[in-house]
N, C-alpha and C positions, 0 to 999 in steps of 0.2 A: 836171239829171239826172247821176248820177256815171258817169263814163267807165269802160268795161270795164277790169279791172285795177287801178284807182285805189284807194290805201290811204285808209281813214279809221279814226278812233280809235273811233268809236260802233258797238257791236256790238249784235246783236239777240237773241242767246241770253240768256234770262233769269238772273239771277245777283245775288247780295247778299253783303256781308260782316257775319257775325254772330260776335262772340266772337273777333275775330282770325282768323276763318276764311272765305274765299271759297268760297261755296256756288255751284256752277253747275247749274242744272234743266236738263237735256236734253230736257224736254217729252215723256218717255217713254223706254221702253228703247232703248239704241243699242248697236252693235257697238263695243268699245273695244279697243285694245291699248295696253298701257303698261308701264312700269318702275316703277309706283308701290308703295310698300311695303304698301298695302292694296288689294287687289283687282287686282294686277298680272297681266300676261300677256294672254292673249286672254280676253275676258268681255263680258257684257252688262250694262249700268249705265244707272241714270237719273239719277245725281247724280255730280258730281266735286267733291271738297274739295281745298283747298290751305289747310293750316293753319299759322299762325305760332307758332312755339315760341320760348322764351327760348334766347338765345345766350350762351355763356361763351367767347368768343375768347381764345386765348393771345396772348402778345406779338407773336409772327410771323403771327398771324392765321389759323392753320391748324388749331387745335384744334376739331373738330366738338362739338356737342352728342350727347350719348350716350342712346338710348333703347332698352332692352333687348328690348322687344317692340312696335315701331312699330306693327304692324297691330291688335293688341289696343288700344293707345292712340287710333287713329283710329277703330276699330269703336264703342267706348265714346263717343267725340266725335260720331260720326254718330247713334248712338241718342240722345243728348241733344239734338241738333238737330233730330231727327225725320225723318233722311234715311237711316236705317240699313240699309234694304234696297237692294240693288243700287248700292253706292256704290263708287266708285274714290277714295282718298285719298292726298294728298301731304303732306309736310312741309317747310317753311322757315323760317328765322329772318329773313328779309327781310321788313320791315314791309309790311303790306297798303296802306298809303299809297302804296307804290311800284307797285303793280299797273298793268301797262300791257295796253293791248287794241288789237286791230286787226281789220279786216274787208276783204276783197277779194273781188270776183266777176268773172265773165264770162258775160254772159246770165243764166240761171237757176242757175247753179253759183256758190254761194259758200263762203268759208273764213274761219273767225275764229280769232285766237289770243289766250289770255289767258297772261300771263307775269309771273314774280316773278324780278329778276335782281339777282345779287350775285356779286362776283369774288374775295373775300378768301380764298376756298378753290380758286383757280384752278391748274390742273395742266396739264401737258402728257401726252398719252396715250403710254404707253410708260415714264414715270417710275416708278422702283421705289418702292413705298409705304413709308412711314416706320413706325416701331412704332405710334404713335397712329392713323395713318390705316387701319391695318388692323382695327381694332376695328369692329364693326357699329355704323354710324351712318347717320342719314338726313337730318339737318338741320343747317344751317350757315349764318351769314350771307352766305356766298360761293354759295349753291346757286342754280343757273338752272333754274326749273321751266317747261316749256313745254306748254301745253294747246291743242290744234288741233281744231277741230269744224268738220264740212262736212256739207252736206245731200246729198252724194252717198254712193252705196254703194260702198265700197271692198272689193275682194277681199282675201284674206289677204295675197297678194303686194303688192297696192298699200298695205295698212296697213303693212307692214314697209318699202315704198319709201318711205313718208312719213317714217318715222323716220329714214331716211337723208338725206332732202332737208333735214329739219328740223335735223338735226346739222351738215350741210354749211354752212347758212345761218348757224346760232349760230357755228360755228368761223370762218367767213368774217369776221364782225363782230368777233370777239375778236381775230383777226390784224390786222384793219384798225385796231383800236384799240390795238394793241401792248399787250394785256393779258399782264403777266408771271406766269409760274408762281410759285406761293409756296414751291416747293420748289427751283428753279434760276433760271438766267437765261434759260431757254428762253421763247418766246412759248406762252402756254396755248391748248389747244384745247377746254377745257370747266373744268368744277370737278369735285372729287372726289365729289359727291354730285348731280349732275344727274338729272332725270328728265323724262321725256316721255310725254304722253298723248294718244292719237288717237281721236277718236269720229266714227263714220260712221252712216248711217242703216242700217236693216234691209234684207234682200232686198225688193225690189218697193216700197220707199218713198222711192227716190231713183234717179238715173241711175247706171248701173253703171259702175265704173272698174276695169279689170283691172290698170292700171299707174298710177304716180304718180312716175315719175323726172322728172328735170330736163327732159327733152325733152317733157313733157306738160304741158297747160294746168293740171291741178290741181297738179301738181308746182311749177309756176311760181308759182302763188298760194300755196301753203305756204311757199315759199321767200321770197315777198315780205313775207306777214304776220310770219313769224319773224324776218327781217332788221330789219323795222321796230320789232318789240317789243324785240329784243336791243338794238338801237342807243338807243331811248328809254331801256331799262332801265339800260342802262350810264351814260347821262347822270344818271339819277336815283341810281344807286348812288354815283356821282363826288361829287355834291352831299350825299348823305347822309354819306359818308366825311368830308368836309370840315367838316360841321358837328359831328362828333363826334370830331375830332382832339383 
């Protein structure tokens, strides 16, 4: 039997990759908070997409792929895939072969993470944007997309707290791996196009969590799965970059 809090790569949430798109089936409507270009903010969703697009990096690896209307692009894709209603959608140029997953639980509470990780677009928070980074963009080979799913019911405050914990875990791994910003000599805190999605149960369909900070069990689980996925994703990104040099 798995020890409480132990990480394992096999997740139980139904998912598949079709047309270079990760489709996560939430098994019904869920409360979702995200920074996604399609369906972002607070919403109810049944599916989450992470769509791989073509990338055209510049010599310094910092030029993103440009999409004038990413939400429309993702909405059309969702319709074509048959999951058009109640969908949250992300974009990335990281190949779906580099998708990483993790699951952790304590008792009846579980948390899962799906992530695609690339860091050629890495930046340090507070760096002034260059001319090309100010253009609207949602996909780049260096994007880190994090999708977190739990069987708990998170309050609005707990959903926001999870974003904080996920960001802290991600940034901690980038610092540990000494990932440099593509704009300076500083150590990166993320990439210029990162996105995060948090999905939790509806009220009455799971245990209620008012808070999810790093002093809570659910916060600890969130931090563990994100750290695991980012670490594994960084290793895969490093290997991919070596093969394509």
